[in-house]
Legacy VTK file of the C-alpha trace (Angstrom):
# vtk DataFile Version 3.0
C-alpha trace
ASCII
DATASET POLYDATA
POINTS 333 float
-48.870 -19.516 21.455
-46.471 -16.655 21.649
-47.608 -13.238 21.965
-45.445 -10.409 19.588
-44.059 -7.620 21.248
-43.805 -5.628 17.985
-43.282 -1.924 18.817
-46.930 0.066 16.512
-46.136 3.879 16.123
-49.890 4.696 15.676
-52.796 3.536 16.996
-53.694 0.045 15.431
-54.179 -4.068 16.497
-57.761 -5.422 17.185
-56.504 -8.576 18.878
-57.854 -12.235 16.459
-57.993 -15.582 16.754
-56.320 -17.491 14.344
-59.524 -20.159 13.562
-59.564 -23.275 10.700
-56.710 -20.979 8.495
-56.134 -22.848 5.273
-53.975 -22.135 2.353
-54.720 -19.870 -0.404
-53.128 -17.843 -3.119
-54.160 -15.386 -5.362
-55.154 -16.044 -9.266
-56.410 -12.471 -11.687
-60.151 -12.512 -12.075
-61.082 -15.921 -11.221
-63.579 -16.239 -8.394
-63.981 -19.493 -5.669
-65.035 -19.875 -2.008
-62.705 -18.633 0.720
-65.206 -20.204 3.637
-62.413 -22.421 5.063
-64.324 -24.077 6.641
-62.230 -25.025 9.022
-62.318 -25.498 13.015
-63.360 -24.343 15.972
-66.538 -22.580 16.826
-68.707 -21.238 14.024
-71.293 -19.000 15.230
-74.636 -19.503 15.011
-75.996 -16.296 12.844
-77.350 -16.571 9.705
-75.024 -17.742 6.252
-73.926 -13.958 4.514
-72.427 -13.823 0.814
-69.815 -11.471 1.076
-67.218 -10.212 -1.879
-63.850 -9.609 -1.481
-63.100 -7.683 -4.153
-58.909 -7.070 -4.489
-56.318 -4.560 -6.911
-53.904 -7.657 -6.025
-51.362 -8.738 -9.209
-51.944 -12.620 -10.239
-49.825 -14.765 -7.267
-49.284 -12.400 -5.951
-47.899 -13.274 -2.089
-48.246 -9.616 -0.015
-52.555 -10.284 -0.916
-52.183 -14.533 0.126
-51.691 -13.320 3.685
-54.963 -11.538 3.783
-56.890 -14.258 2.463
-55.619 -16.354 5.270
-57.195 -13.715 7.439
-60.710 -13.248 5.615
-60.766 -17.695 5.560
-60.170 -17.263 9.671
-62.865 -14.698 9.866
-65.272 -16.268 6.815
-64.883 -19.420 9.073
-65.627 -17.652 12.353
-68.263 -15.744 11.277
-70.334 -18.476 9.416
-69.550 -16.677 5.880
-69.321 -17.279 2.231
-66.445 -15.030 0.893
-65.741 -15.169 -2.622
-62.617 -13.758 -3.550
-61.763 -12.170 -6.805
-59.364 -9.873 -8.066
-57.918 -7.525 -10.925
-55.040 -5.079 -10.864
-56.842 -3.036 -13.319
-58.543 -0.399 -12.378
-61.943 -0.838 -15.174
-62.018 -4.433 -14.443
-61.838 -4.330 -10.498
-65.135 -1.454 -10.894
-66.493 -4.474 -12.704
-66.009 -6.782 -10.708
-67.515 -4.867 -8.195
-70.459 -4.146 -9.996
-70.811 -8.581 -10.684
-70.809 -8.677 -6.551
-73.555 -5.336 -6.558
-75.843 -7.857 -9.415
-75.331 -10.991 -7.575
-76.754 -9.479 -4.899
-74.223 -10.090 -2.428
-75.004 -9.827 1.061
-71.996 -7.451 2.178
-68.709 -6.134 -0.022
-64.586 -5.600 0.594
-62.516 -4.001 -1.581
-58.857 -2.137 -1.248
-59.509 0.924 -3.271
-55.479 1.551 -5.472
-57.833 3.944 -7.239
-60.555 4.785 -5.994
-62.087 7.290 -8.223
-62.175 4.341 -11.223
-64.330 2.610 -8.629
-67.295 5.792 -7.870
-70.052 3.922 -9.736
-69.978 0.088 -8.940
-69.722 1.535 -5.264
-72.898 3.804 -5.454
-74.771 1.035 -6.819
-73.691 -0.831 -4.398
-74.941 1.861 -1.325
-77.760 2.267 -3.873
-78.153 -1.186 -3.214
-78.167 -1.397 0.511
-74.837 -3.086 0.435
-72.089 -2.524 2.905
-69.085 -2.367 1.877
-66.198 -1.823 4.292
-62.261 -0.925 2.692
-59.073 -1.954 3.417
-55.733 -1.904 2.834
-55.986 0.591 -0.177
-58.010 3.876 -0.668
-57.715 5.350 3.216
-58.345 8.880 1.888
-61.286 7.932 0.214
-63.763 5.486 2.086
-65.207 8.197 3.596
-65.959 9.978 0.295
-67.215 6.721 -1.405
-70.033 5.342 1.064
-67.796 2.921 2.971
-68.542 1.859 6.363
-65.892 1.374 7.569
-62.013 1.070 6.449
-58.558 -1.470 7.699
-55.378 -0.535 7.143
-52.811 2.076 7.738
-51.839 6.008 7.252
-49.697 5.588 3.818
-48.263 9.235 4.892
-48.432 8.322 8.855
-46.465 4.749 7.231
-44.116 6.451 5.037
-43.130 9.261 7.221
-42.168 7.167 9.972
-39.742 5.312 7.717
-37.585 8.523 6.200
-37.330 9.487 10.372
-35.723 5.912 10.591
-33.893 6.484 7.366
-32.585 9.704 8.552
-31.941 8.242 11.883
-29.761 5.687 10.065
-27.937 8.062 8.499
-29.196 7.837 4.760
-28.436 10.340 2.161
-29.173 8.938 -1.003
-32.848 7.166 -0.786
-33.879 5.707 -4.140
-37.645 4.674 -3.828
-39.107 2.190 -5.829
-42.385 2.631 -7.329
-43.751 -1.064 -8.968
-47.299 0.655 -9.835
-47.935 3.916 -11.587
-51.454 5.526 -10.788
-51.513 3.580 -7.135
-52.426 7.043 -4.480
-51.014 4.964 -1.978
-47.935 3.584 -3.279
-47.174 7.590 -4.054
-47.929 9.180 -0.726
-45.871 6.342 0.576
-42.631 7.527 -0.480
-43.628 11.271 -0.900
-43.564 10.371 3.635
-40.308 9.025 3.279
-38.920 12.794 1.233
-41.364 14.162 4.608
-39.436 11.608 6.848
-36.233 11.985 5.897
-36.370 16.679 6.180
-33.508 17.627 5.532
-30.984 14.873 6.112
-31.082 13.908 2.337
-32.707 13.196 -0.423
-35.438 10.539 -1.946
-35.714 10.484 -5.410
-38.322 8.450 -6.746
-38.189 5.350 -9.448
-41.001 4.058 -11.908
-40.849 -0.134 -12.298
-42.827 -2.293 -14.165
-43.576 -4.394 -10.860
-45.651 -7.080 -12.878
-42.458 -7.924 -14.839
-39.348 -8.916 -12.718
-36.773 -9.389 -14.890
-37.668 -5.499 -15.941
-37.349 -4.714 -12.500
-34.229 -6.023 -12.001
-32.591 -4.843 -15.241
-34.400 -0.860 -14.212
-32.920 -0.510 -10.872
-29.790 -2.244 -11.592
-28.635 0.012 -14.345
-30.133 2.938 -11.339
-27.566 2.042 -9.739
-24.478 1.215 -11.432
-25.253 4.934 -13.081
-25.275 6.103 -9.655
-22.728 5.644 -6.818
-24.329 7.750 -4.723
-27.629 5.525 -3.628
-26.531 4.886 -0.576
-30.328 2.942 0.593
-32.893 1.622 -1.578
-36.824 1.284 -0.181
-39.200 -0.566 -2.080
-43.091 -1.155 -1.852
-43.234 -4.628 -1.514
-41.365 -7.944 -0.954
-41.314 -9.329 -4.238
-39.687 -5.633 -5.527
-37.655 -5.646 -2.170
-36.417 -9.762 -2.783
-35.185 -8.105 -6.720
-33.556 -5.478 -4.980
-31.279 -7.445 -3.143
-30.437 -9.058 -6.494
-29.823 -5.154 -8.432
-27.566 -4.413 -5.653
-25.359 -7.265 -5.242
-25.429 -6.434 -9.377
-24.592 -3.733 -9.598
-22.290 -3.179 -7.358
-22.964 -0.728 -4.675
-23.069 -0.651 -0.917
-26.783 0.458 -1.069
-28.663 -0.623 1.254
-31.757 -1.768 1.000
-35.330 -1.415 3.257
-38.706 -2.522 2.381
-43.241 -1.623 2.890
-44.463 -5.369 4.046
-43.709 -8.301 3.506
-44.122 -12.293 2.777
-42.140 -15.503 3.956
-39.032 -14.634 1.691
-38.924 -11.233 2.965
-38.992 -12.026 6.488
-36.344 -14.712 5.709
-34.473 -11.842 4.171
-34.353 -9.878 6.972
-33.316 -13.216 9.490
-29.922 -13.023 6.619
-29.127 -9.168 6.998
-29.771 -8.709 3.764
-33.374 -6.746 4.271
-32.150 -4.242 7.031
-36.063 -3.944 8.560
-39.655 -3.866 6.991
-42.770 -1.892 7.926
-45.278 -3.899 8.551
-48.763 -2.939 8.232
-50.228 -6.522 8.991
-52.062 -8.123 6.229
-53.310 -10.970 8.243
-55.288 -8.009 10.391
-57.305 -5.860 7.690
-58.165 -9.740 6.273
-59.590 -10.986 9.064
-61.691 -7.672 10.963
-62.668 -6.664 6.854
-64.487 -10.184 6.716
-65.530 -9.998 10.161
-66.373 -5.838 10.277
-69.341 -6.560 7.467
-70.535 -9.990 10.668
-70.672 -7.633 12.348
-72.920 -5.425 10.743
-75.042 -7.473 8.844
-76.081 -9.359 12.480
-76.273 -6.186 14.909
-75.422 -3.061 12.818
-72.084 -2.590 14.157
-69.582 -0.176 13.273
-65.333 -0.533 14.009
-64.036 2.811 14.120
-66.733 5.298 15.536
-66.192 6.966 11.324
-62.366 7.141 11.907
-60.357 4.198 9.739
-59.340 1.510 12.495
-54.925 1.971 11.530
-53.383 -2.172 11.658
-49.854 -0.094 10.838
-47.495 1.115 10.807
-44.823 -1.056 12.584
-41.050 -2.691 12.155
-39.853 -5.551 11.515
-35.917 -5.692 12.190
-33.107 -8.106 14.041
-34.988 -7.183 16.585
-38.122 -9.229 17.063
-37.377 -10.641 13.442
-37.673 -14.869 14.587
-41.627 -13.701 16.766
-42.547 -12.840 13.462
-40.812 -16.394 10.788
-43.460 -18.602 14.162
-46.118 -16.666 12.362
-44.807 -16.524 9.239
-44.372 -20.567 9.081
-47.778 -20.564 8.791
-48.563 -18.091 6.404
-50.404 -15.413 8.156
-47.362 -12.566 8.259
LINES 1 334
333 0 1 2 3 4 5 6 7 8 9 10 11 12 13 14 15 16 17 18 19 20 21 22 23 24 25 26 27 28 29 30 31 32 33 34 35 36 37 38 39 40 41 42 43 44 45 46 47 48 49 50 51 52 53 54 55 56 57 58 59 60 61 62 63 64 65 66 67 68 69 70 71 72 73 74 75 76 77 78 79 80 81 82 83 84 85 86 87 88 89 90 91 92 93 94 95 96 97 98 99 100 101 102 103 104 105 106 107 108 109 110 111 112 113 114 115 116 117 118 119 120 121 122 123 124 125 126 127 128 129 130 131 132 133 134 135 136 137 138 139 140 141 142 143 144 145 146 147 148 149 150 151 152 153 154 155 156 157 158 159 160 161 162 163 164 165 166 167 168 169 170 171 172 173 174 175 176 177 178 179 180 181 182 183 184 185 186 187 188 189 190 191 192 193 194 195 196 197 198 199 200 201 202 203 204 205 206 207 208 209 210 211 212 213 214 215 216 217 218 219 220 221 222 223 224 225 226 227 228 229 230 231 232 233 234 235 236 237 238 239 240 241 242 243 244 245 246 247 248 249 250 251 252 253 254 255 256 257 258 259 260 261 262 263 264 265 266 267 268 269 270 271 272 273 274 275 276 277 278 279 280 281 282 283 284 285 286 287 288 289 290 291 292 293 294 295 296 297 298 299 300 301 302 303 304 305 306 307 308 309 310 311 312 313 314 315 316 317 318 319 320 321 322 323 324 325 326 327 328 329 330 331 332
């Protein structure tokens, strides 16, 4: 396997090996075993059960990549992990409580709306169940008693994106937020504005990320209304791909960049319809969330020394997209 030569702007990157990968997809609220059962050496340690609970909406391809990483770690570590997801914060809290009631050995959780999860997480702590955070919850994991966190600092990531936009001559940037109330998304757009500084302006627009048609209609109308928008930045790959269509439909000259990737987004960078993407390495987030819990359950080891383990940001663009595309074919980027 070739080594990626992606340049990270922040501390990141624990090396991982992909063992026994199995394809998977998100299904809203449903539980299934994430143990890939693939080949390779399996840890000679007790078999523990881990619940992975995310805020992903049904069909979220970004979280498919996270699950690929979790699959690989579970196969290596002799872990049985149960995946569930709900994009409603109250329902996600219920899923956490269900895991506590089932007396799982550990929990991995994403926390875009941490205040709604506080009670369930406190119950996990009271039951002696270790919890790690990943992907969302950078500002809240410590306060909720989690033993580690794997993801990116969204403010740092947004600032890096804003700085790059400014260096590329952006003057009017439209930042597209696909879900209201998710702190990490708001932080990205705030960071973009910080990074842009006095070079230009950033305007936020809210869209309904689970309704592709509505997203396209809203973005198209905005671009038709304001021809001064020269760059659109989206916060997820599916929204970026819709944004490409909206720019075409509106007859806009705006350029599009995004946070996060999936296989289709990688192709869009290759063909130039998306200039670049900010990558937070979802595969690594899923892998390390499971692997960190295995280390804790078997040796009381923790990763990060009380600090978050950053998995990004890095930029994916024309200079490295061919390397990334190789891994995207396997569903790991």
